[in-house]
FIVEX-146996 format. One record per residue: residue in three letters; x, y, z of N, C-alpha, C, O in turn; residue number from 1. Coordinates in steps of 0.05 Angstrom, whole numbers. Each point is the difference from the previous one (the first is absolute). Layout:
<nodes>
NODE:ALA:X:Y:Z:X:Y:Z:X:Y:Z:X:Y:Z:NUM
...
</nodes>
This chain:
<nodes>
NODE:MET:392:131:-9:-5:21:-16:-29:7:7:-14:-20:4:1
NODE:GLU:6:37:-3:-27:19:11:-5:12:-20:13:19:-9:2
NODE:THR:-38:-30:-3:-17:18:-22:-24:15:10:-16:-7:18:3
NODE:ASN:16:31:-35:-19:23:13:-27:-14:-13:-1:-10:-23:4
NODE:THR:-16:11:39:-31:-7:-5:-17:21:4:1:13:21:5
NODE:ASN:-16:-9:-41:-21:21:-6:-23:-8:23:-9:-23:-2:6
NODE:LEU:2:38:19:-21:-5:18:-29:-12:-12:-16:-15:12:7
NODE:ASN:14:26:-36:-21:-11:-16:7:-28:-10:-15:-9:-17:8
NODE:ASP:36:-7:25:5:-27:-15:-6:-20:22:0:-24:-4:9
NODE:VAL:-6:38:33:-3:-16:30:-23:-1:-2:-15:20:1:10
NODE:SER:4:-48:-5:-25:-12:12:-2:2:30:19:-3:16:11
NODE:ARG:-51:9:-8:2:-1:27:-35:-13:7:-22:5:-10:12
NODE:LEU:32:-21:32:-32:-9:9:2:7:28:17:-8:17:13
NODE:SER:-39:26:-16:-4:16:27:-7:-20:24:-6:-23:-5:14
NODE:GLU:5:32:28:-5:-9:28:-32:-3:-3:-11:16:-15:15
NODE:GLY:-1:-32:24:-29:-8:-4:-7:-15:-22:-22:-12:0:16
NODE:THR:41:11:-22:-9:-14:-25:9:-27:5:23:-6:8:17
NODE:VAL:-46:-15:-14:7:-30:-6:-3:-3:-22:-20:5:-12:18
NODE:PHE:49:-20:-4:0:-8:-26:8:-29:-1:22:-8:9:19
NODE:LYS:-49:-13:-23:-1:-25:4:12:-4:-37:-13:8:-19:20
NODE:GLY:36:-21:19:2:-9:-35:29:1:-2:13:-3:21:21
NODE:GLU:0:8:-41:34:2:-7:3:31:-9:-11:9:-20:22
NODE:ILE:30:8:39:7:20:-12:24:1:-19:19:-14:7:23
NODE:VAL:-16:27:-32:18:-2:-15:7:27:-12:-17:13:-12:24
NODE:THR:45:-1:16:10:17:-6:26:0:-9:16:-16:9:25
NODE:PRO:-8:39:-31:29:-5:-1:17:32:9:21:9:-9:26
NODE:ASN:-38:2:27:5:13:18:2:0:29:-15:-16:10:27
NODE:ASP:32:31:7:-4:-1:27:-29:-4:5:-18:4:-16:28
NODE:ILE:14:-14:48:-31:4:8:5:1:30:17:-14:10:29
NODE:ARG:-33:30:3:-3:4:33:-24:-11:6:-19:9:-14:30
NODE:ILE:12:-29:34:-18:-16:9:-4:12:28:19:1:16:31
NODE:ASP:-47:10:-8:-3:10:22:-27:-21:5:-5:-1:24:32
NODE:GLY:-10:-11:-36:-23:-4:3:1:-33:2:21:-9:10:33
NODE:GLN:-37:-10:-18:4:-27:2:-4:-14:-20:-21:2:-13:34
NODE:VAL:40:-18:6:2:-20:-29:-4:-24:10:11:-8:20:35
NODE:GLU:-28:-4:-36:-8:-31:-3:8:-6:-19:-17:1:-18:36
NODE:GLY:44:-11:7:5:-10:-23:29:9:-3:12:12:18:37
NODE:SER:0:-19:-44:36:4:-3:-7:34:-10:-20:11:-10:38
NODE:ILE:47:-2:16:4:22:-11:28:0:-20:19:-14:7:39
NODE:LYS:-18:28:-27:22:-10:-16:9:29:-11:-17:16:-9:40
NODE:SER:47:-8:10:5:22:-10:26:-4:-12:15:-19:5:41
NODE:LYS:-10:42:-24:28:-8:-11:19:27:13:21:7:-12:42
NODE:GLY:-29:3:32:8:20:17:0:0:29:11:-21:9:43
NODE:ARG:-15:31:1:1:2:35:-26:-3:14:-17:19:-4:44
NODE:ILE:10:-39:19:-27:3:18:14:4:27:21:-8:9:45
NODE:VAL:-41:25:1:1:11:26:-20:4:13:-14:20:-3:46
NODE:VAL:8:-42:26:-17:-7:12:-7:10:30:13:-8:20:47
NODE:GLY:-32:26:-19:1:21:25:-7:-18:23:-7:-23:-2:48
NODE:GLU:9:42:30:-1:-20:25:-29:-6:4:-6:-19:14:49
NODE:ASN:-9:32:-26:-34:-10:6:-8:-18:-22:-24:-7:-1:50
NODE:ALA:39:0:-15:-6:-16:-24:-1:-31:4:13:-10:18:51
NODE:LYS:-29:-6:-33:-1:-30:9:-3:-14:-29:-18:7:-16:52
NODE:VAL:37:-27:10:2:-10:-26:-6:-38:6:16:-12:15:53
NODE:ASN:-34:2:-25:-4:-29:1:6:-11:-32:-17:-8:-15:54
NODE:GLY:46:10:11:8:-15:-32:32:11:-5:15:14:14:55
NODE:ASP:-10:-27:-40:28:8:-6:4:24:-8:-17:14:-11:56
NODE:ILE:46:-7:17:10:27:-6:24:-7:-20:19:-14:5:57
NODE:ILE:-24:27:-26:22:-11:-23:8:31:-14:-17:13:-13:58
NODE:CYS:48:-2:19:4:25:-3:28:6:-6:13:-21:1:59
NODE:THR:1:40:-5:28:2:-2:14:10:30:21:-8:9:60
NODE:ASN:-35:23:2:5:8:29:-29:1:18:-22:2:-11:61
NODE:ALA:27:-2:38:-25:-7:14:13:18:27:21:-7:12:62
NODE:ASP:-37:28:-5:1:10:31:-26:-9:15:-21:12:-4:63
NODE:PHE:21:-31:20:-24:-12:12:-4:10:33:16:-5:18:64
NODE:SER:-39:20:-15:1:7:30:-29:-13:11:-3:-2:24:65
NODE:GLY:-17:-7:-41:-18:-11:3:-4:-27:13:16:-9:16:66
NODE:THR:-41:-5:-24:-3:-26:11:-4:-17:-19:-17:8:-15:67
NODE:MET:26:-31:9:-1:-24:-22:-8:-24:16:16:-11:16:68
NODE:SER:-45:2:-21:-7:-21:16:6:-27:-13:2:-20:13:69
NODE:LYS:2:21:-39:4:-24:-19:12:7:-26:-12:17:-14:70
NODE:GLY:33:-26:7:7:5:-23:33:-4:-12:7:-20:13:71
NODE:THR:13:27:-28:23:0:-6:5:24:-13:-13:9:-18:72
NODE:PHE:35:2:29:16:21:-13:22:-6:-19:19:-11:10:73
NODE:TYR:-16:16:-40:18:-5:-17:5:28:-11:-15:14:-13:74
NODE:VAL:40:-9:22:11:26:1:29:-5:-17:19:-14:8:75
NODE:GLN:-20:28:-32:21:-2:-17:24:16:17:20:-14:3:76
NODE:GLU:-18:34:7:19:14:18:-1:-2:23:4:-22:11:77
NODE:THR:-14:50:5:3:-5:28:-26:2:13:-17:13:-12:78
NODE:LEU:10:-28:37:-22:-1:12:5:15:27:20:-7:14:79
NODE:SER:-31:23:-6:0:19:28:-25:-5:14:-23:7:-6:80
NODE:LEU:32:-25:32:-26:-3:19:1:20:21:18:-1:17:81
NODE:LYS:-35:16:-18:3:29:19:-10:-10:23:-14:-19:2:82
NODE:PRO:24:36:22:-13:7:27:-31:-12:3:-17:10:-15:83
NODE:GLY:10:-29:32:-29:-2:-2:-17:-21:-17:-23:-8:4:84
NODE:SER:45:1:-29:-16:-15:-15:1:-22:11:14:-7:19:85
NODE:SER:-34:-8:-35:-9:-30:7:4:-17:-25:-10:13:-19:86
NODE:VAL:20:-35:13:-1:-13:-26:-5:-32:18:13:-7:20:87
NODE:ASP:-35:-11:-35:-5:-27:6:4:-9:-30:-21:-3:-12:88
NODE:GLY:41:0:2:4:-14:-27:30:0:-2:16:6:18:89
NODE:ASP:-11:-15:-45:26:-5:-9:11:24:-12:-15:17:-10:90
NODE:LEU:47:-14:10:13:27:-10:21:-14:-24:16:-17:7:91
NODE:ARG:-17:23:-28:14:0:-22:16:21:-10:-12:15:-15:92
NODE:TYR:35:-10:19:15:27:-4:29:-3:-3:13:-18:10:93
NODE:LYS:-4:40:-28:29:4:-7:17:10:27:20:-10:9:94
NODE:ARG:-35:30:-1:11:12:27:-24:5:20:-22:8:-9:95
NODE:LEU:24:-11:32:-14:-3:24:9:24:18:24:5:3:96
NODE:GLN:-47:13:11:11:17:20:-24:-4:20:-23:-1:-9:97
NODE:VAL:28:-3:33:-24:-2:17:10:16:25:21:-4:13:98
NODE:ASP:-41:23:-9:5:17:29:-8:-6:17:-19:-16:0:99
NODE:LEU:27:25:23:-8:-9:26:-31:0:4:-13:20:-5:100
NODE:ASP:2:-41:14:-32:6:6:-14:-9:-25:-24:6:-3:101
NODE:ALA:37:-19:-17:-12:-9:-22:-2:-32:11:16:-12:14:102
NODE:LYS:-38:4:-23:-12:-26:10:1:-23:-27:-7:9:-22:103
NODE:PHE:14:-32:22:-2:-14:-22:-5:-32:6:16:-11:15:104
NODE:ASN:-30:2:-22:-5:-36:3:-1:-8:-25:-18:10:-14:105
NODE:GLY:36:-29:3:7:-9:-23:25:-7:-12:22:5:11:106
NODE:ASN:-23:-18:-35:28:-7:-13:8:21:-19:-13:10:-18:107
NODE:CYS:47:-5:28:8:19:-21:22:-13:-10:14:-17:11:108
NODE:ARG:-12:26:-40:27:-7:-20:6:19:-20:-19:10:-12:109
NODE:VAL:46:-4:7:11:16:-23:-13:-12:-25:0:-24:-6:110
NODE:LEU:-13:45:-9:-15:-6:-26:24:4:-22:15:20:3:111
NODE:SER:-11:-38:-25:18:8:-19:-19:14:-21:-24:2:2:112
NODE:GLU:40:8:-22:-8:14:-18:-20:-10:-19:-20:12:-8:113
NODE:LYS:30:-41:3:-16:-19:-18:-25:-12:15:-20:-6:-14:114
NODE:GLU:18:1:41:-21:-2:15:-21:18:0:-24:-7:1:115
NODE:PHE:34:38:-2:-17:23:-4:-17:0:-21:-24:-1:-1:116
NODE:GLU:44:3:-21:-11:1:-31:-24:-20:0:-21:7:-10:117
NODE:GLN:21:-33:22:-21:-13:-5:-24:3:12:-22:-1:-11:118
NODE:VAL:27:5:35:-21:12:17:-14:20:-14:-24:-2:-6:119
NODE:ALA:43:27:-2:-9:24:-15:-12:-4:-27:-14:18:-11:120
NODE:LYS:19:-42:0:-5:-1:-30:-35:-3:0:-9:-23:-1:121
NODE:THR:-4:41:1:-23:9:-8:-8:19:-10:16:18:0:122
NODE:ASP:-36:-12:-10:-9:29:-19:-2:18:24:1:24:-3:123
NODE:ALA:-5:-35:29:-3:21:16:18:16:3:-7:23:5:124
NODE:VAL:35:-29:-6:17:24:5:13:7:-26:25:3:1:125
NODE:LYS:-39:0:-23:11:9:-29:2:32:1:-13:13:18:126
NODE:ALA:26:-3:-33:-11:27:-8:-26:12:-7:-11:-9:-20:127
NODE:PRO:2:28:33:-27:10:-8:-4:-3:-31:17:5:-17:128
NODE:VAL:-41:-14:13:-9:0:-34:-7:31:-5:-12:15:16:129
NODE:GLN:22:-7:-40:-13:27:-8:-25:-4:-17:-1:-19:-16:130
NODE:PRO:-16:35:20:-31:-2:-15:13:0:-26:23:7:-5:131
NODE:LYS:-41:-18:-10:-5:3:-29:-10:31:-8:-13:14:16:132
NODE:PRO:18:-8:-33:-13:34:-15:-28:-18:-8:1:-23:-9:133
NODE:ALA:-28:37:15:-22:-11:-13:3:2:-28:12:19:-11:134
NODE:PRO:-27:-44:-7:-1:3:-25:-14:23:-13:-19:11:11:135
NODE:LYS:32:-3:-38:-17:27:-9:-23:-11:-11:1:-20:-13:136
NODE:ALA:-27:36:18:-23:-7:-11:2:9:-33:9:20:-10:137
NODE:GLU:-22:-43:-2:0:8:-27:-19:25:-5:-21:3:12:138
NODE:GLU:31:14:-31:-12:20:-9:-29:-7:-17:3:-8:-23:139
NODE:GLU:-25:12:31:-28:-6:-12:-13:26:-4:5:20:12:140
NODE:ALA:-23:-22:-32:-10:28:-6:-18:1:23:-3:-21:13:141
NODE:PRO:-9:45:-6:-16:7:19:-27:-14:-4:-9:-1:-23:142
NODE:ALA:-5:-10:44:-22:-13:-2:-27:21:-10:-3:23:10:143
NODE:GLN:-9:-32:-25:-22:16:-13:-28:-7:18:0:-22:11:144
NODE:ALA:-22:37:-8:-14:-6:10:-27:-17:-18:-3:9:-23:145
NODE:PRO:-6:-20:27:-24:-17:-15:-18:16:-11:-11:14:17:146
NODE:GLU:2:-11:-45:-18:22:-7:-24:-13:7:-6:-24:1:147
NODE:ASN:-9:48:4:-29:-2:11:-19:2:-25:-6:23:-8:148
NODE:ASN:-5:-49:-5:-23:-2:-24:-28:5:9:-18:-16:-6:149
NODE:GLU:14:32:18:-34:-3:7:-16:14:-20:-25:0:1:150
</nodes>
């Protein structure tokens, strides 16, 4: 079942951008830059053909066209390795689609729902936190200027 995604709900890391650390989003994300660290999403992660990832990818679905030099995919549903993609790492998935000219060097194994839940069990993939409304300021009498007693 395909869900409609609002364009504003898709995060993006543009080509030429280098990110070091952990990316966490409850939404879909497209990576066209370079990531040194993990990427976690409750949605789909799309990695473009010029993108480079050095870290784990944890998501519901993944379309991978870039280069992964080190890391592990943990994909709850379908992992698609696109033509020209290069992965030097492990694959854990429910379903795997490997297109012609995709390169893979590592171990691959079907991932159970229980295993995925354990991997994804972090604050990283929880629903977004809604901001709390600002507390109401106590009503105070307007400040009076000090009297000038000269």
